[in-house]
C-alpha positions as CSV (number, residue, x, y, z in Angstrom):
1,M,41.0,-213.5,-58.4
2,P,43.5,-214.5,-55.7
3,R,42.1,-214.1,-52.2
4,R,43.6,-211.1,-50.3
5,R,45.2,-212.0,-47.0
6,T,44.5,-210.0,-44.0
7,P,47.7,-208.9,-42.2
8,W,48.2,-210.6,-39.0
9,R,48.6,-207.2,-37.2
10,A,45.2,-206.2,-38.2
11,L,43.6,-209.4,-37.1
12,L,45.1,-208.9,-33.7
13,L,44.0,-205.4,-33.3
14,A,40.5,-206.3,-34.4
15,C,40.3,-209.2,-31.8
16,L,41.4,-206.8,-29.1
17,G,38.7,-204.4,-30.1
18,L,41.3,-201.6,-30.9
19,G,40.9,-201.5,-34.7
20,I,43.8,-200.5,-36.8
21,G,46.1,-198.2,-34.7
22,T,46.1,-194.4,-35.4
23,A,48.1,-191.5,-34.0
24,Q,45.3,-190.9,-31.4
25,E,45.2,-194.5,-30.1
26,P,47.4,-195.8,-27.2
27,A,50.2,-198.2,-28.2
28,L,49.5,-201.9,-28.0
29,G,50.1,-203.1,-24.3
30,T,49.6,-199.6,-22.9
31,P,46.5,-199.4,-20.6
32,A,44.2,-196.6,-21.7
33,R,43.7,-193.9,-18.9
34,G,40.2,-193.1,-18.0
35,P,39.0,-189.7,-17.2
36,E,39.8,-188.3,-13.7
37,P,37.0,-188.6,-11.2
38,P,35.2,-185.3,-10.5
39,A,36.2,-183.5,-7.3
40,L,33.8,-183.4,-4.2
41,G,32.1,-180.2,-3.3
42,A,32.9,-178.4,-0.1
43,W,30.6,-177.6,2.8
44,G,29.7,-174.2,3.7
45,P,29.5,-173.0,7.4
46,W,26.9,-174.4,9.8
47,G,23.9,-172.1,10.1
48,P,22.5,-171.1,13.6
49,W,20.7,-173.6,15.6
50,S,16.8,-173.5,15.5
51,V,14.5,-172.9,18.4
52,C,13.8,-176.2,20.3
53,S,10.9,-178.4,18.9
54,S,9.3,-178.4,22.2
55,T,8.3,-175.8,24.9
56,C,9.1,-177.9,27.9
57,G,10.8,-181.3,28.6
58,D,13.0,-182.7,25.9
59,G,13.1,-181.5,22.3
60,V,15.5,-181.1,19.4
61,A,17.2,-178.2,17.6
62,I,18.4,-178.4,14.1
63,R,21.1,-176.6,12.1
64,T,22.0,-176.9,8.5
65,R,24.7,-176.4,5.9
66,R,25.0,-176.1,2.1
67,C,27.2,-177.9,-0.2
68,L,29.1,-175.6,-2.3
69,R,30.0,-177.0,-5.7
70,V,30.2,-176.4,-9.5
71,P,28.3,-178.4,-11.9
72,V,31.2,-180.8,-12.7
73,E,31.8,-181.6,-9.0
74,E,30.2,-184.4,-7.0
75,R,27.9,-183.8,-3.9
76,C,29.6,-183.3,-0.6
77,E,30.3,-186.2,1.7
78,G,28.5,-186.1,5.3
79,E,25.1,-184.8,6.3
80,P,23.6,-181.4,5.5
81,R,21.7,-181.5,8.8
82,Q,22.7,-181.8,12.5
83,Y,20.4,-182.3,15.4
84,R,21.1,-181.8,19.1
85,V,19.2,-182.4,22.2
86,C,17.7,-179.3,23.8
87,Q,16.3,-180.0,27.4
88,L,14.0,-177.4,28.7
89,H,12.3,-176.9,32.1
90,G,9.9,-179.8,33.2
91,C,6.5,-179.9,31.7
92,P,3.7,-178.9,34.3
93,S,2.1,-181.8,36.3
94,G,-0.9,-183.1,34.4
95,S,0.6,-182.3,31.0
96,V,-0.3,-184.8,28.1
97,P,2.9,-186.6,27.0
98,F,4.0,-185.6,23.6
99,R,3.3,-189.0,21.9
100,A,-0.1,-189.1,23.4
101,M,-0.9,-185.6,22.2
102,Q,0.1,-186.7,18.6
103,C,-2.3,-189.6,18.9
104,S,-5.2,-187.7,20.3
105,V,-5.1,-185.4,17.0
106,Y,-6.9,-188.3,15.3
107,D,-9.6,-188.7,18.1
108,A,-13.2,-189.0,16.5
109,K,-11.8,-188.9,13.0
110,P,-12.7,-191.5,10.3
111,V,-10.1,-194.3,9.9
112,L,-10.2,-197.6,7.8
113,G,-13.4,-196.5,6.3
114,A,-15.3,-196.6,9.7
115,P,-18.0,-193.9,9.8
116,A,-17.5,-193.6,13.7
117,G,-14.2,-192.4,15.1
118,Y,-12.0,-194.0,17.6
119,R,-10.0,-192.4,20.7
120,W,-6.3,-193.2,20.2
121,V,-3.6,-193.7,22.7
122,P,0.1,-194.7,22.1
123,F,1.0,-198.2,21.3
124,H,4.6,-199.2,22.0
125,G,4.7,-202.9,20.7
126,A,4.9,-202.0,17.0
127,P,8.2,-202.7,15.2
128,N,9.2,-199.2,14.4
129,A,9.4,-197.1,17.6
130,C,9.5,-193.8,15.6
131,D,6.1,-194.3,13.8
132,L,3.2,-192.9,15.3
133,N,1.4,-196.2,16.3
134,C,-1.8,-195.7,18.1
135,L,-4.2,-198.1,19.8
136,A,-7.8,-197.7,19.4
137,V,-9.1,-197.6,23.0
138,G,-11.6,-200.5,23.7
139,H,-10.4,-202.4,20.6
140,N,-7.6,-204.8,20.0
141,F,-5.9,-203.0,16.9
142,Y,-3.5,-200.3,16.3
143,Y,-3.0,-197.9,13.5
144,T,0.1,-196.0,12.1
145,F,-0.5,-192.5,11.3
146,G,3.0,-191.9,9.6
147,R,6.0,-190.7,11.6
148,V,6.1,-189.1,14.9
149,L,7.2,-185.6,15.2
150,D,10.9,-184.9,15.7
151,G,12.0,-184.8,19.4
152,T,9.6,-187.6,20.4
153,R,11.0,-190.2,22.9
154,C,11.5,-193.6,21.2
155,S,9.9,-195.3,24.1
156,P,8.8,-194.5,27.7
157,G,11.8,-193.8,29.9
158,S,14.4,-193.9,27.0
159,P,16.8,-191.1,26.6
160,D,16.8,-191.6,22.8
161,L,14.8,-189.5,20.6
162,C,13.2,-189.9,17.1
163,V,14.3,-187.8,14.3
164,G,13.4,-188.2,10.6
165,G,11.7,-191.5,11.6
166,R,14.9,-192.9,13.1
167,C,15.6,-193.5,16.8
168,L,19.0,-191.7,17.6
169,S,21.1,-191.5,20.8
170,A,22.8,-188.3,21.9
171,G,26.5,-188.4,22.0
172,C,28.4,-186.6,24.9
173,D,28.6,-183.6,22.6
174,G,24.8,-183.3,22.8
175,I,24.5,-184.1,19.0
176,L,22.0,-186.9,18.0
177,G,23.7,-189.7,16.1
178,S,27.2,-188.4,16.5
179,G,28.4,-191.4,18.3
180,A,30.8,-189.2,20.6
181,R,31.5,-191.0,23.7
182,P,33.6,-189.9,26.7
183,N,36.7,-191.5,27.4
184,A,38.0,-192.9,30.7
185,C,38.7,-189.6,32.1
186,G,35.5,-187.9,31.1
187,Q,36.8,-186.2,27.8
188,C,34.2,-186.1,25.2
189,D,35.3,-188.2,22.0
190,G,38.8,-187.7,23.3
191,G,41.7,-190.2,22.5
192,P,43.1,-192.5,25.2
193,D,46.4,-190.7,25.3
194,A,44.8,-187.7,27.0
195,C,44.1,-189.9,30.1
196,L,46.2,-190.8,32.9
197,F,45.4,-193.9,35.0
198,V,46.5,-193.7,38.6
199,H,46.6,-197.1,40.6
200,R,48.4,-197.5,43.8
201,V,48.4,-199.1,47.3
202,F,49.0,-197.2,50.5
203,Q,51.1,-199.3,52.8
204,G,52.2,-196.7,55.4
205,A,50.6,-195.7,58.7
206,H,51.1,-198.6,61.2
207,P,49.6,-198.2,64.7
208,S,52.3,-200.2,66.4
209,S,54.4,-197.0,66.1
210,G,52.1,-195.7,68.9
211,Y,50.0,-193.5,66.6
212,F,46.3,-194.0,66.5
213,G,44.0,-191.5,64.6
214,Y,43.7,-190.0,61.2
215,R,46.5,-190.4,58.7
216,N,46.6,-188.9,55.0
217,V,46.4,-191.5,52.3
218,T,46.3,-189.5,49.0
219,K,44.8,-186.5,47.4
220,I,42.4,-187.1,44.5
221,P,42.9,-184.1,42.1
222,A,40.0,-182.0,40.7
223,G,38.8,-183.5,37.4
224,A,39.3,-187.2,38.5
225,T,36.9,-189.8,37.4
226,N,36.1,-193.4,37.9
227,I,37.3,-193.2,41.5
228,K,37.6,-196.5,43.6
229,V,39.2,-196.6,47.0
230,T,39.1,-200.2,48.9
231,D,40.3,-201.0,52.5
232,K,40.2,-204.5,53.8
233,S,40.6,-203.9,57.5
234,R,38.7,-202.8,60.6
235,N,40.1,-199.2,60.0
236,Y,37.8,-196.5,58.6
237,L,38.3,-194.8,55.4
238,A,37.7,-190.9,55.8
239,L,37.1,-188.3,53.1
240,M,37.7,-184.6,53.3
241,T,37.2,-181.6,51.0
242,S,39.7,-179.0,50.2
243,D,38.3,-176.6,52.6
244,G,38.7,-179.2,55.6
245,H,35.1,-180.3,55.7
246,Y,34.8,-184.0,56.3
247,V,32.3,-185.9,54.1
248,L,32.9,-189.3,55.5
249,N,34.0,-190.8,59.0
250,G,35.4,-187.4,60.3
251,D,35.7,-185.9,63.7
252,W,35.7,-189.3,65.2
253,S,32.2,-190.0,64.0
254,I,31.3,-193.1,61.9
255,A,29.0,-192.5,59.0
256,W,26.4,-194.8,57.7
257,P,27.0,-196.7,54.3
258,G,25.1,-195.0,51.3
259,A,25.2,-192.2,48.9
260,Y,27.0,-188.9,49.5
261,E,27.5,-185.7,47.5
262,A,30.8,-183.9,47.4
263,A,32.9,-182.1,45.0
264,G,30.1,-182.0,42.4
265,T,29.8,-185.8,42.1
266,R,28.0,-188.6,43.9
267,L,29.8,-190.9,46.1
268,L,28.8,-194.5,47.1
269,Y,30.3,-195.7,50.3
270,A,29.9,-199.4,51.3
271,R,31.0,-201.2,54.4
272,A,30.7,-205.1,54.9
273,A,30.3,-206.9,58.1
274,D,34.1,-207.9,58.1
275,G,34.9,-204.2,57.9
276,T,36.0,-204.1,54.1
277,E,35.1,-200.6,52.9
278,N,34.6,-199.4,49.2
279,L,34.4,-195.9,48.1
280,E,33.3,-195.2,44.5
281,A,32.5,-192.1,42.4
282,A,32.0,-191.5,38.6
283,G,33.2,-187.9,38.9
284,P,34.6,-185.8,37.5
285,T,35.3,-184.0,40.8
286,A,35.0,-180.3,40.9
287,E,37.5,-179.8,43.6
288,D,40.4,-181.7,45.3
289,L,39.3,-184.5,47.6
290,Y,41.6,-186.0,50.4
291,V,41.4,-189.7,51.3
292,M,42.4,-190.4,54.9
293,V,42.4,-193.5,57.2
294,L,41.3,-193.6,61.0
295,L,43.7,-196.1,62.3
296,Q,42.6,-198.8,64.8
297,E,44.6,-201.9,63.7
298,P,47.6,-202.5,61.3
299,N,47.1,-201.3,57.7
300,P,47.1,-204.2,55.2
301,G,47.2,-201.7,52.4
302,I,44.7,-199.3,50.9
303,E,44.1,-199.6,47.2
304,Y,43.0,-196.7,45.3
305,E,42.7,-195.8,41.6
306,F,41.3,-193.0,39.4
307,W,41.6,-191.6,35.9
308,L,42.7,-188.0,35.4
309,F,43.0,-185.8,32.2
310,A,46.6,-185.6,31.6
311,A,46.7,-181.7,31.4
312,A,45.0,-181.3,34.8
313,G,48.2,-181.5,36.8
314,R,49.4,-178.4,34.8
315,C,46.6,-176.2,36.0
316,G,47.5,-173.3,38.1
317,R,45.4,-171.4,40.6
318,C,42.3,-169.7,39.3
319,R,42.5,-165.9,38.7
320,T,39.4,-164.4,40.2
321,P,38.6,-160.7,39.4
322,K,38.1,-158.6,42.6
323,G,37.1,-155.0,43.4
324,R,34.6,-152.3,42.1
325,S,36.8,-151.4,39.0
326,Q,37.2,-155.0,37.8
327,R,33.4,-155.6,38.2
328,I,32.6,-152.5,36.1
329,R,35.3,-153.4,33.3
330,H,34.0,-157.0,33.1
331,F,30.3,-155.7,32.9
332,C,31.0,-153.2,30.3
333,Q,33.1,-155.6,28.1
334,S,30.7,-158.6,28.4
335,D,28.1,-159.5,25.9
336,F,26.1,-161.4,28.4
337,V,25.5,-160.9,32.2
338,F,23.0,-163.1,33.9
339,Q,22.2,-165.1,37.0
340,A,22.5,-168.9,36.3
341,R,22.1,-172.2,38.1
342,I,24.6,-174.8,37.3
343,L,22.8,-178.0,36.0
344,A,25.5,-180.1,34.7
345,T,29.2,-180.2,33.8
346,Q,31.1,-182.1,31.0
347,A,34.6,-182.0,29.7
348,V,34.6,-181.8,26.0
349,G,38.1,-182.1,24.4
350,Q,40.3,-179.5,26.0
351,E,37.3,-177.5,27.3
352,T,34.6,-177.6,29.8
353,R,30.9,-177.3,29.0
354,Y,28.4,-176.3,31.7
355,E,24.6,-176.6,31.2
356,V,23.0,-173.8,33.0
357,Q,19.5,-172.4,33.6
358,V,19.4,-168.7,33.0
359,K,17.3,-167.2,35.9
360,T,17.8,-163.5,35.6
361,P,19.4,-161.7,32.6
362,Y,21.0,-158.3,33.7
363,R,22.3,-157.6,30.3
364,H,22.6,-159.4,26.9
365,R,23.5,-158.2,23.5
366,F,22.3,-161.4,21.9
367,P,19.3,-163.5,22.7
368,L,19.3,-165.8,25.8
369,V,17.0,-168.7,26.3
370,S,16.1,-170.5,29.6
371,R,18.6,-173.2,29.0
372,E,22.1,-172.5,27.7
373,Y,25.5,-174.2,27.3
374,V,28.3,-172.1,28.8
375,W,31.8,-173.0,27.6
376,V,35.1,-172.6,29.5
377,S,38.3,-172.9,27.4
378,N,40.0,-175.1,30.0
379,T,39.5,-178.3,32.0
380,C,41.1,-176.9,35.1
381,G,37.9,-175.7,36.6
382,C,38.5,-172.1,36.2
383,P,36.2,-170.3,37.0
384,R,35.0,-172.9,39.5
385,L,31.3,-173.5,39.0
386,L,29.7,-176.4,41.1
387,P,26.6,-178.0,40.0
388,G,23.4,-177.1,41.8
389,R,24.7,-173.8,42.8
390,E,23.9,-170.2,41.5
391,Y,26.3,-167.7,40.1
392,L,26.6,-164.3,38.5
393,L,28.3,-164.8,35.2
394,M,29.8,-162.2,32.9
395,A,30.7,-163.9,29.5
396,R,31.2,-163.1,25.9
397,R,30.0,-164.4,22.6
398,H,32.4,-166.6,20.6
399,V,32.0,-167.1,16.9
400,N,35.1,-168.8,15.3
401,H,36.7,-167.7,12.1
402,E,34.9,-170.4,10.1
403,H,31.6,-169.3,11.6
404,T,30.9,-172.9,12.6
405,L,30.8,-172.1,16.3
406,N,28.3,-169.7,18.0
407,R,28.4,-170.0,21.8
408,I,28.8,-168.3,25.2
409,L,32.3,-168.3,26.4
410,L,33.8,-167.8,29.9
411,Q,37.5,-167.1,30.1
412,D,39.5,-168.4,32.9
413,D,39.7,-165.0,34.4
414,S,35.9,-163.9,33.6
415,Y,33.9,-162.4,36.4
416,A,31.9,-165.5,37.8
417,R,30.8,-165.2,41.4
418,P,28.4,-167.0,43.6
419,W,25.0,-165.0,43.3
420,S,23.7,-163.2,46.3
421,P,21.3,-160.1,46.9
422,R,24.4,-158.1,47.6
423,E,26.1,-159.3,44.3
424,E,23.0,-158.3,42.4
425,R,23.0,-154.7,43.9
426,L,26.8,-154.5,43.0
427,V,26.2,-155.7,39.4
428,R,23.2,-153.2,39.1
429,D,25.4,-150.5,40.1
430,A,28.0,-151.7,37.5
431,A,25.3,-151.5,34.9
432,R,24.9,-147.7,35.3
433,R,28.6,-147.3,34.4
434,C,28.2,-148.7,30.9
435,A,26.9,-146.7,27.8
436,W,25.8,-149.5,25.6
437,P,22.2,-150.6,25.8
438,P,21.0,-154.0,27.0
């Protein structure tokens, strides 16, 4: 019988692995479209922060969120847990360090098959700093008892903490591992466009005109950071606060070089043998500072520079509620009324975050702990709260629409006044005018 020939089209399709085309197959030369990738799930809102992992010193708090997805969707991108640093009051003197306490749990317990137990102390020379590495006292070996507890310092003196067996650094937002860093003008994780760099040279004020004494150089506005002033003459730099109080070289009296505190920041003043002076401060400043010069010889030029949040120049005067009726109104409408000591301040985005120590709660509709963050929805310093000082604060609880924020909020016109025994008597009088229970 004659051999049947295979049509050339069928051979070509067989070589391409397509078989003989049908109505359901793509035409020759048209790429087949694969299935669409499944969509990602969406995160639900963050839950509340847990209690701190420690009762004193440093610790961590955790909050979680759930991935909301249907079976055909992929898992959510990102982390389901978030950790933040919680710094409580200092531990009493003589307290056992956290890592040492964890090692001591294994004292006198059999290890490595030895019938007699050892006494264990922390060992910091092992590769993984977040393992519970303990040295046997009187012996030259250490043993690893798994991981350290969350909130343990990675090493003595380190600000970093162990979480889940990893050594993490806290960002400027207080979140461990976030990587958030302040920009040049102190804004937490803010972009460079939010900062204004001021760099000028003051050339005026020449004593040949017959004027010897103090002359104004410049005003350094509240909120300034990375401040540096340099004078290369035998004149003297002077610094004055907004209330007219001299910090340096005022009232014809020359100050010693060294560190000074003013406007909520630390100032470093240096003077060399040739008369050259340098004044530096990290900031941010809590109030305006005025740089002056005490003239004794011609001024070759005073160079100054600082960074400033771009919106700070648009800040108006702070609105401070006054009077009995205002005090009662704010007290009755507030969720929190308490005496607080300001520990630290930090600009975060377009807001200001104060770390405070809660000393006396007069009224609170929601729980308060000994250390809290109090937020102000501006970076203008309104209301004005200076680190190291104590205030009576009337604040509200703020929960955003997505329920991802739950915090204590001070409006720019909130009641925030320096604490005094008289202020305490006045606020207790206001408490009797409100009907809602503490």
